[in-house]
C-alpha positions as CSV (number, residue, x, y, z in Angstrom):
1,M,-52.5,-28.1,-39.5
2,K,-52.2,-24.4,-39.3
3,Q,-55.4,-22.4,-39.1
4,A,-56.8,-18.9,-38.7
5,L,-60.1,-17.4,-37.6
6,L,-61.3,-14.8,-40.2
7,V,-63.9,-12.3,-38.9
8,I,-65.2,-10.2,-41.8
9,D,-66.9,-6.8,-41.5
10,A,-68.0,-7.1,-37.9
11,Q,-68.1,-3.4,-37.7
12,Q,-70.1,-1.1,-35.4
13,E,-72.2,0.7,-38.0
14,L,-72.8,-2.4,-40.2
15,M,-73.9,-4.5,-37.3
16,D,-76.0,-1.8,-35.4
17,G,-77.4,-0.2,-38.5
18,N,-77.8,3.6,-39.1
19,Q,-80.4,6.0,-40.2
20,T,-81.0,4.2,-43.5
21,E,-80.0,0.5,-42.7
22,S,-81.4,-1.8,-40.0
23,A,-79.2,-3.8,-37.6
24,V,-78.2,-7.2,-38.8
25,F,-80.4,-10.2,-38.1
26,R,-79.9,-11.6,-34.5
27,K,-77.1,-9.2,-33.9
28,D,-76.7,-10.0,-30.2
29,Q,-76.5,-13.7,-30.8
30,L,-74.0,-13.1,-33.6
31,I,-71.7,-11.0,-31.3
32,S,-72.0,-13.7,-28.7
33,N,-71.0,-16.4,-31.1
34,I,-68.1,-14.4,-32.6
35,N,-66.8,-13.9,-29.0
36,L,-67.2,-17.6,-28.3
37,V,-65.2,-18.6,-31.3
38,I,-62.6,-15.9,-30.7
39,K,-62.1,-17.4,-27.2
40,K,-61.8,-20.9,-28.7
41,A,-59.2,-19.6,-31.2
42,V,-57.1,-17.9,-28.6
43,N,-57.3,-21.0,-26.4
44,S,-56.1,-23.1,-29.4
45,S,-53.3,-20.6,-30.3
46,V,-55.1,-19.9,-33.6
47,P,-54.4,-16.5,-35.1
48,V,-57.5,-14.1,-35.3
49,V,-57.8,-11.9,-38.3
50,F,-60.3,-9.1,-38.8
51,V,-61.2,-7.6,-42.2
52,R,-62.9,-4.2,-42.2
53,D,-64.7,-2.6,-45.1
54,L,-63.6,0.9,-45.9
55,D,-67.2,1.7,-47.2
56,I,-68.6,1.4,-43.7
57,A,-69.0,4.8,-42.0
58,E,-66.8,6.2,-44.8
59,G,-63.8,4.3,-43.3
60,K,-63.5,6.4,-40.2
61,G,-64.7,6.9,-36.6
62,K,-66.5,4.6,-34.2
63,G,-68.8,3.2,-36.9
64,F,-65.9,1.9,-38.9
65,Q,-64.2,0.0,-36.0
66,V,-64.8,-3.6,-35.0
67,H,-68.0,-3.7,-32.9
68,E,-67.3,-2.5,-29.4
69,N,-68.9,-5.7,-27.9
70,I,-66.5,-8.0,-29.8
71,H,-63.5,-9.1,-27.8
72,M,-60.8,-8.4,-30.3
73,P,-57.4,-9.9,-29.1
74,D,-54.6,-7.5,-28.8
75,D,-52.5,-9.4,-31.3
76,A,-55.3,-9.7,-33.9
77,K,-54.3,-8.9,-37.5
78,I,-56.4,-6.3,-39.3
79,F,-56.9,-5.9,-43.0
80,D,-58.9,-3.1,-44.6
81,K,-60.7,-3.7,-48.0
82,T,-62.4,-1.7,-50.6
83,A,-64.1,-4.6,-52.4
84,T,-66.8,-7.1,-51.4
85,N,-64.1,-9.8,-51.6
86,S,-61.8,-9.8,-48.5
87,F,-58.9,-11.2,-50.6
88,H,-59.1,-8.6,-53.4
89,G,-56.6,-5.8,-53.0
90,T,-55.5,-6.8,-49.5
91,G,-52.6,-8.7,-48.1
92,L,-54.9,-11.3,-46.6
93,L,-54.0,-14.2,-48.8
94,N,-50.3,-13.5,-48.7
95,Y,-50.5,-13.3,-44.9
96,L,-52.4,-16.6,-44.7
97,K,-49.9,-18.3,-47.1
98,S,-46.9,-16.8,-45.1
99,Q,-48.4,-18.5,-42.0
100,E,-48.7,-21.7,-43.9
101,T,-52.5,-21.6,-43.2
102,E,-54.4,-24.6,-44.5
103,H,-57.8,-24.1,-42.8
104,V,-59.8,-20.9,-42.1
105,V,-62.9,-20.5,-40.0
106,I,-65.1,-17.7,-41.3
107,M,-67.6,-15.5,-39.5
108,G,-69.0,-12.0,-39.9
109,C,-71.2,-9.9,-42.3
110,A,-72.9,-9.7,-44.7
111,T,-73.8,-13.3,-45.7
112,Q,-74.7,-12.9,-49.3
113,Y,-71.9,-10.6,-50.1
114,C,-68.6,-10.6,-48.2
115,I,-69.1,-13.9,-46.5
116,D,-70.1,-15.8,-49.7
117,S,-67.2,-14.3,-51.7
118,A,-64.6,-15.1,-48.9
119,V,-65.7,-18.7,-48.6
120,R,-65.5,-19.3,-52.4
121,T,-62.2,-17.4,-52.9
122,A,-60.6,-19.2,-50.0
123,T,-61.4,-22.6,-51.5
124,I,-59.9,-21.7,-54.9
125,S,-56.9,-20.2,-53.1
126,G,-55.9,-23.6,-51.6
127,L,-57.7,-23.3,-48.2
128,D,-60.2,-25.5,-46.5
129,V,-63.0,-23.5,-45.0
130,T,-65.4,-23.9,-42.1
131,L,-68.2,-21.4,-42.2
132,V,-69.8,-20.8,-38.8
133,A,-73.5,-21.4,-39.5
134,D,-74.6,-19.2,-36.6
135,G,-71.7,-16.9,-37.0
136,H,-72.7,-14.7,-40.0
137,S,-75.6,-12.4,-40.6
138,T,-77.2,-9.9,-42.9
139,T,-80.3,-7.7,-43.3
140,D,-83.5,-8.4,-45.3
141,S,-83.3,-7.9,-49.0
142,D,-86.2,-6.8,-51.3
143,T,-86.9,-10.5,-52.0
144,L,-85.7,-12.6,-49.1
145,S,-85.6,-12.2,-45.3
146,A,-82.2,-12.2,-43.6
147,E,-83.1,-15.6,-42.1
148,Q,-83.8,-17.0,-45.5
149,I,-80.6,-15.7,-46.9
150,I,-78.6,-17.2,-44.0
151,K,-80.3,-20.6,-44.3
152,H,-79.8,-20.6,-48.1
153,H,-76.1,-19.8,-47.8
154,N,-75.5,-22.4,-45.1
155,Q,-77.0,-25.0,-47.3
156,T,-75.3,-23.9,-50.5
157,L,-71.9,-23.4,-49.0
158,H,-71.8,-26.7,-47.1
159,G,-69.8,-29.0,-49.3
160,H,-69.0,-26.2,-51.8
161,Y,-65.7,-27.4,-53.4
162,N,-63.0,-26.5,-55.9
163,V,-61.6,-30.0,-56.4
164,E,-59.0,-30.2,-53.6
165,H,-60.4,-27.7,-51.2
166,F,-64.0,-27.1,-49.9
167,S,-66.1,-25.6,-47.3
168,I,-68.2,-27.1,-44.6
169,V,-70.7,-25.5,-42.3
170,R,-70.7,-26.0,-38.5
171,N,-72.2,-24.2,-35.5
172,A,-70.2,-22.0,-33.1
173,E,-70.5,-24.4,-30.2
174,E,-68.7,-27.2,-32.2
175,D,-65.0,-27.8,-32.1
176,L,-64.3,-25.7,-35.1
177,F,-60.5,-25.9,-34.8
178,D,-60.7,-29.7,-35.2
179,P,-61.5,-29.7,-38.9
180,T,-63.6,-32.5,-40.3
181,H,-62.9,-32.0,-44.0
182,D,-61.0,-35.2,-44.4
183,S,-64.1,-37.2,-43.5
184,Y,-65.8,-35.7,-46.6
185,R,-63.0,-36.2,-49.1
């Protein structure tokens, strides 16, 4: 089965915060988990794909780049987006289809926006998804803490399906590139 690791909006300014926004919840643990899964992907010869949001740091400078503490492989593919959905207006889906990808592991920011839409879009686009439970984050909203948002999405997206394809939620230390979707079908 062909797979890919998709790291969404793991950008310097989004993760660290700025004058008006706080850093994402458990940033250091998130970075550590992203690096752990990248290492697993590289060791399993799974392509690593980064998606960057052009709204972060106005799409330029250090703040726009993938966080400096993330170990981005030299051969990583990068897509830039202008929408919440990583698949909208980018070549991401065409790239995954050209690689005959069937399963994507998803990590990054922000849980209730870009992560949620990527998981849902991937399933309706013919991909099985593993969302890394401790591999995505966000900031507090006016009504919920970041921790509550993450827990809610982990529960809601585990078993989310579109008939043939669905998402499951697993932790970073698990063997994410040994998909378990068939045991749920």
